[in-house]
N, C-alpha and C positions, 0 to 999 in steps of 0.2 A: 576347474574350479577357480574363481577369481576372488581372492581373499578380501579385497576392498569392498566387495558387495555385502559381505557378512554383516557389517554394522548396519547397513540399510535395512536388512531383515529385522534386526532388533528394533529399529524405529517403528517398523510396521507393526510389530507385535504390540507395542505400546498403544498405538492408535487403536488397534482392535480392542484392546482392553477397554479403552475409553468408550468405544462404541457400545460395548456391552453395558455401558452405564445407563442405558435407557431411561429410567424413571427420574426421580428427583434426588438421587443420592449425592451427586458431585456438586460442590460449591467451592468458592474461593476462600472460605474461612478456615479450612482445614479441620472441620468438625469430623469426628470419628463416626463411622457407620457401624451397624451391627451385622452379624453373620446371618444373613437371610437372603431373600431373592431380590434385594435392591440391586438394580443393574447400574453399570457405570455410565456416566454421561458428562460432557463438558470438555474442558481444556486440560491436558496433562503435558508436562514438559519433563524431559529426562535425558539419560545417557545410556549408551550400550557399553559392554565390556571391551569393545574395540575402539572406543573413543568418540563415536559420532554423537551429536546431539539431535533431538527431535522435538517438534512442536505438533501436537495432535489435537483433533477435535472429534468427539463422538456425538452424533446427533440423536434426537429423540426416537427416530425410527430405525435405530440399529445400523446406521451407515456411518462410516468414519473416513476421515482424511488425515494424513500425517505427512508433513514435510520433514526432511532430514538433510543434514549437511554439516558444515563446519562454521564456527563463528568467524566473522571478519569485522572487528570493531563492534558496532552496535547491530550489525546486520547478520542474519543467518544466510550464508552463501548456500543456496539451494542446490542439492545434488540429486534429489529424487523425490518422488511422491508415492505414498502407499494409500490404497483405497480398497474398500470392501465392506463386508458386514460380519457380524459376530453374534454369539449368544453368550449369556452369562447368568449366574445365579449361585447362591450359597457361597459367594466369594471366590468362585472359580469361573474361568472363561476358556473358550476355544473358538477358533476361527480359521478360515482360509484367507489368503491374501494375494493381491496383485501389486507388485513392486515395480514402478516405472523409474528406471535408473537411466539418466542421460549420459551419453547420447544413444538413445534408441533401444536399450535393452529392457525387456519385461520378464520378471521372474515371478513364479508362483510357489506357494508352500503352505505350511500350517503353523499355527501358533497356539500356545497354551500357557496358562499361568494362574496366579491368584491376585486378588485385590482387596483393599479395604475401601468401601464406597466413600467417595469424597475425600480420600486421603492419599492413597498410594497404589501402585501396581508393580508387580514383578512377573517375569516369565521368560520363556525361551521361544525363539522363532527358528524354523527350519525351512530353508528354501532349496529347491532342487539344484544340485550342483554346488551349494555353498555350505560351509561349516556352520552348525547351529550357533546362535549368538544369544547371550543373556542380556536382559535389559531391566531397567527400573526407572520409575518416574513418580512425580508427585503433582498435586494440584497447587501446593504452596508456591511453587516456582512461578506460577502465573498470577499470583495475588497482586493487586486487589480485584482481579477480574471476577465478575459474578455472572455465571451462565444463565441465571434465572431473571436477569434484568433485560428488558427489551433493547435490542440494538438501536442506535441512533445514528442517522446519516451525518449529523453535525460533528460527530467525533472522528470521522474519516475524511471530511471535506478538505481539499487542499492538494498540495504537491507532495509526492512521495518518490523516493529514489531507493534503489536496492538491487536485488538479485531476481532474475527471471530465467527459468529454464523451461524449454530450451531457449537459448538466446543470450545468456550471461546477464550483463547489467541492464537496468531499465530506469526510466523516469516516467511517471504517470501523474495525471491530474484528475482528481475526483470532484465533480461538481456537486452542488447542494442537493440536486435531485437524484444523485447516485450514479449518473452517467459518468463514464471515464474514458480517457484517451491516453495513449502512451507511446513511447518509442523504445525499441529494443536496441541498445547501443552495440551489442555484439553482432547483430545482423543488419543494422541500419534500416529497419522497417518499423511499421507502426501497427498498433492494435487498439481496439475500443471495446466498449461493453457497458454493462450495468451492474451495480451492487444494490440489492434491495433487502431491507430488514425481513427476516424470515417470518412467515405467518404464525409460527408457533409462539411468537413473543419471547423467544430465547435470544441470547446475546450473540447472534451471528448473522451473516448476510448471505443471501443467495446470489451467486455470481454467474454472469453470462459473458463470455469473451469471444470476440470476433477478430481474427488477424487480417491484415491486408494480404494481397497476393504474394508479396515477397516473403513475409513472415510465414505464411502457409507453406511456401516452397521450402523453407528451412525447418519445417517440422512443428511449428507452433500451431496447435489445432484450434478450430472452433470448438469451444467446450463449455460445459456448465459445471458448477461446483459450489464451494462455500468460501467465505472469508471471515476472519475474526481479527479484532484489534484490542490490544490491552497494553498497559504501561509496564515497562521493564523495571527491574530493581534500580537501575541507574536514572530513572525518571523519564526515559525516552519512550514515546509511544511506538508500538510495532504493529504493522499490518501484515497478515499472512493470508494467502489465498491459494487454492488449488482446485483443479477440476480435471475431468476426463471427457474425451470425445465419445459421446454415447453411440456414435455410428462406427467407431473404430476403437476397439478395446486395446489397441497397441500404442495409443498416443495419449498424452496428458500434459498439463502445465503446472508449474509451481512458482509462487511469487512470495518474496519477503521484502519488506521495505520499512523505512523510517521517514518521518516528515522532513522535507527539505527546509533548512533554515532560510530566513529571508535573504534573497539574492540582491546584490547591489544593482543600482541603475545609474544611468547618466542622463541628465536633462540638458538639452541645448535650446537656445532661443534665437530666432531670427526675426527681422522686421522688414517690411516692404510697403512703401518706399522709405528710404532713410538716406538723406533728409527728406522731410515732407513739408507741406504747406499747412499753416494753421487752418483749422476747420475741416481739413480733408481726413478721410479714413486711412488708418495705418493697419495693416494686417500683421499681427504677431503670430508666429508659429512655434509652438513648443513641441519638441520631440523627445520621448522617453525611450532610451535604448536599454534593453535587458542584457543580463549576463547569465549564462549557464542553463536556464530553464527553457522549456519548450513552448509555453504559452505566452502570449503578449501581456504586458502589464495592463491593469485596469484601474479605474478610479478617476480621481480629479487632479487637475493642475491649478494652482493659484498664481495669477499674474499680479505682481505687486508693483504699485506706483504710488508711494506715499501711503496715506491713511485709508484709501479706498480700493482694496483689492477686488479683483473679479475672478470668477471660477469657471472652469470648463471641464467637460468629461472627455477622456481619451477615446479615440475610435479604435477599431480592431488592429490598426497598425501602430498604436502608441502615439498618436498625433492629435493635437487639439489646436484650433485657431481662434484668435480673438480679433475683432474689428473695433478699433478705438479711435476716437477723434479728439485732437488736442486743440482747444480754442485759442491758446496763446502761444506766442513764439518762445523758444527757450530750449534748453537741453534737459531731457527727462531720463532719469535712471530707472530702468525696468529690469526686473528679474522674474523668472518662473520657478515655482517650487512644486515638484511632484509629491503628492501626499502619501504615496505607497498603498499597498493592498495586502492581502493575506499571504502573498508569496514574495513581494518585492519591497525593499526598503525605499524610503523617500530620498530625493536628491534635489539639489538646487542648481540652476544654471548660473553661468557667469553674468555679471551685471552688464546689460546692454544700454548704451547711450543713444537715445532717439533724439535727433536734432529737428526742431520745428522752426521753420522760417516764417516771417510775416507774410 
């Protein structure tokens, strides 16, 4: 028996309870439900008697996912994923569970307990070879999340960093169409996939993840699952995702992240030729260098020369060129300013002196 696995079982139990939420009982308002056949559904957050925390989602068709682990600042450091289905009614629930604990262990067991629809859940989980663990959770911890509001891709677009298992740390970028790509810092490999608002019009996303060959070799599977995002009590948005390999019941992935704050950039400016002859074209090249993130900066650069600035768009390498002709001789003071994007802050180059001869 491995004692540290016990809290994971408790997390799973909670998720199962949520899954039993089937119909419309759960919401983020904390409204009390009645003792009837209202099933559990939505997001629940809680703790086990052994100190683990869990974040779980129960879907309309009695499927659930639950991530569990330990807090690390604003991020849940993922240690495992629980997945399965359950039944509930008259404020009672029961279920079987599959507990994917990294690295590589899979445990099964049963769970039972009671719930107040849309408010709270308590119960006990028992996994083969582990001591039974009690757990409790509430919907209030996930407020102001509303399960009955359709998910929006605009709320998850951007760069996220956090925890990925298997693989430890990760940085990923989600595009406005829901496609994403990322890097596992623990394995030095990459993954990609899609997040799509679920057709049920509930507030979660369907996820498909594809690892590259190196990530696959380290145990990160091609998998499908779900994702959910909501604001934490400290004001930080959180993204949670989990999935299982439908062709191999022994592997799964779990992800927890928060938005990356704007990363700094450095802008440099060069000119060729310098000096130049009046009336000839001078090529100015602005290069924006990023710090910390995986994707290149996007957006525009403003080239300033007195009252008449010109604008250009960065290419995929973070470079933009300008061709400018100076009709008169003299020394011209030129600088370039990168205007920033949703992931990078703006930056200004040093002033460049362009000398124009007669």
